[in-house]
N, C-alpha and C positions, 0 to 999 in steps of 0.2 A: 515076283512080289508086286503087289498092287499098291500104288500110292493112295493114301487116304485123302480124299478131296478136301481142300481147305474150306472152312466155313464161310458162308456168304456174308459179306459185310455191307451189301447194298440194299438189304431188306429193311424197310423202315419199321419202326416200332409199331406204328399203327397206320392204317391206310384205308382210304375210301376209293373205290374204283367204279366209275361210271354209275353213280348212285342216283336213283330217281325216287322221290318221296312225295306223296300227296296227302292232304287231309280229306277225310270223308270220301276218298276215292276219286274225286274229280277236281279238287283244288290243288293244282300242281305247285309245289314249292321248290324242290330241288330237281334240276334237270341235267343229269349226266355229270354230277359233281365228282371231281377227282382231287384228293388231298392226301399228302404224305406227311406223317409226323415222325421226325427223326428223334432218336433217343437222346435225353440229356439236354434238350433245348426248349425254348419257349416258342411255340408256333401261334401266330395271331390270325384270327378271322375277323376282318373289319368290314363294316358296311352300314348303310342306313336302315331305318325301320322297314320291315317288310321284305328285306333281302333274303332272309332264310338262314341267318347266322345261328339263332337259337335252335331252329329246326335241324341244322347240321349237327349241332352238339347233342341234341336229344336222340338223333339217329345213331350217332357214334356210341351212345350209352345204352341203346336198346329200348328206349321209350317208344320210338317209332321204328317200324319195319320197312326196309326198302322194297319198293315194287320191283325194281331191277337193280343190278349192281351187287358189289361185294364189299364187305368190311372185314379187314384182317388185323389181327394182333400178333406181331412177330411171325407172320406167315400163316397163322391159323385163322380159318374163316370163323367169324363170330357174329355175323348179322342175324342169326337165328336165336341168339341167347336172350334171356330175360335180364332185366337190370340187376337183380340180386346176384346173378352169376358173374357180373363184371366186378363186383366187390371181391369175389373169391379170386379173381385174376389180378387184383392189385390196382384197380381203377376207381378213383373217387370222383364225385360230381357235385359241384356247388351251383344250384340253379340261380337264375336272375332274381326271382321272387324269394322272399324270406321263407325259410324252411325250418324255423326253430319251433319248439314247443314253448310258447310264451309264458305259460303258467307253471313251468318247471324251472328249477334253478339252473344257473349256468353250469354247475358241476353235473347235474342230472342230464343236461343236454349232451355234455361231453361223454358221460357214461353210456348214453344211448348210441353214440358213435362207435363204442367198443362192443356193441352187442354180439358181433360174430365171434368174439373171443371172450365173452363175459365170464366164462368159467375159469379163465386164466387170470387170477387176481393179481399176480405179479406183473403181467404184461399190462393190465388195465392201470395199475398204479404208475407204471412207467409212462404210459400214454398221457395220463393226467399231469404228471410232473413235466413232461415235455411240452404240453400245451401251455402250462402256466409259465414255463421258461420262455417260450416263444412270444406269448402275449401276457405280460405281467398284469395288465388291467383285468384279465379274466380271473386271476388269482384273488385280486382285491374284491371282485364282485362274485366270487364263486357261490355264495349263498343267496344272491339276489335273483329275482325272477328274470328270465331272459328278456321278457317283453318290456322290462323297465329300462333297458339300456338304450343308448343312442343307436342310430342306424349303422354308424361305423363300427361301434363295439359289437353289434349283433353280427356284422359281416366277419369280424375277427373270430367270433365264436363259431360261425359256420365253417370257416376255413380250418380252424383248429380241430373241429370235430371231424372234418374230412381227412386231415392229416393224421388223426389218431389211428387210422387204419394202416399207416406206414405204406401208402400207395406208391407205385412206380409211375403212375400217370394221374394227374389231377386236372379235371376239366372245370374251367371257371367261366360262367356266363355273366358278363358285364359286372365284375366284382365291385366297381366303384360307383355304380349308378346310385344316385340320390345320397351320396356321401359327401361330407364336407371336404374341401380341397386338402386341408392339412392331413386328415386321416387317409385320404386317397393316396397322397404321396408316401405315407408310411406303408400302406398296403402294397403299392407298386414296388417299393424297396424290398419288402418281404418276398414278394413273388419273384423278383429278379434273382434272389439268392437261392430259390428252390432247386434249380438244376445243379448247383454246387453240392446239394444234399442228395443227389441222385434221383430227383423227381422231375419227370418230363411234364411240361405244362402246355395245355391247349387253352388259349385265352380268346374269348369272344368279346369284342368291344364295338362301340358305335362311334365311328369317326371317319367318314368317307373323304374328308379333305386331306389332300396329299401333304400340305405343309405341317398340319398338326400330327398326322400319322408319322411323318418323318422324324419329328421331335421325339415321339414315343418310341420309335424304333431305335433311335440313338440311345435313349435311356435304358432300353433293354439290350445290353451288349451281347447277350446270349441268344438273341432271337435267331431262329433258323430261317424263317421266311414270314412274310406278311401277305396273306391272301385277301384281296378286296372282293367282296361279293356285291354285285349290283342286280337287284331283282331276281335273285335265285340262280344267277349264272356267275361263275368265277371269272375274274380278270385280274391281271397283276399290273395296273397302270404305273406303279411307282418304280418297277424294275424293267419296264418295257423300253428297250433301247430306241425303238421307233418314236414313241411318244416323247422321250427325253429330248430328241432333236427337233421337236415341234411339228413333226409330220403326223399325218393321220395313220393310225394303225388299223389294218383290215381285220384284226382279231379282237382287239379291245373295243368296247363300246365307247362312243364319245360321251363327254360329260352330260350334254343335253339329252342324249338317248338314255343314258343310265338313270338320270334324275326322273325323266318322264316314265320310264319303265318301273322304277322303284315306287313312284307316286301312284301309278296305276295299280301295281300289285298290292300296295298297302290298302288303297281304297277298296279294291275288290275283296280283300280278306276281311275288312271290317264289315262289309255288307253281308258276306256269306257265312262267316264263321259264327258259331254259337257263342254264348257268353263265355268270358275267359275262364279257363280251368287249368288243370295241371299241365296240359300240353299246349296251351295257347302260346303263340309266339309273341 
């Protein structure tokens, strides 16, 4: 009698392995990035402008294709998939720039989030009811044009639309950018509770300073890890034991090196990249 092997529990829900990504073939952004996303946690990707945070998220979601490396979902290789195929696998994405149809009502925007199951009227009704329960302000404004709402309210609508799919993973690219502090706190509180609802979160944010990032990490008690990206290369200065003791770490870049590299990368990108578009960082 042969024993059935126990299922593996060390496989992350999503993973990037030695991923290289460039824009236009010669503008290198990600250079050997490795990232593991555990299930039921919030994983943060933190770094300054030009570091490659948004590029990493777009690569995870199939908007950009790696030149080298692999992306896996529960062990399945997915780096060749198109973005719409990620929706079928229960992955939602909320970009940094607004993605609403401003001339459509709040409710119509939510209905568009249900497009993949539009023929299931009962499920669509449940999705709308759930969105209004999560964000009561959307119910109050359901007949208003989406473009008439404040920036924070629009972000609530984008998140509600993404969650209408009942995803197992949601990717958020700087969700509180250009939002009033009070609404930002409400949004962070909502995001913090998502793992309790069975949703794994990948959160991109811009805050390279260790003290501020430490406060944010404490606020998110369910964080699995916080990866800091400096100019396209990952380091983990907050959890590096060598740096905590005040010594120089041979692996992590120093603050001056990281700031200089990030500034150079951002300047180079501004000179060489075309006008901002869907895939601009």
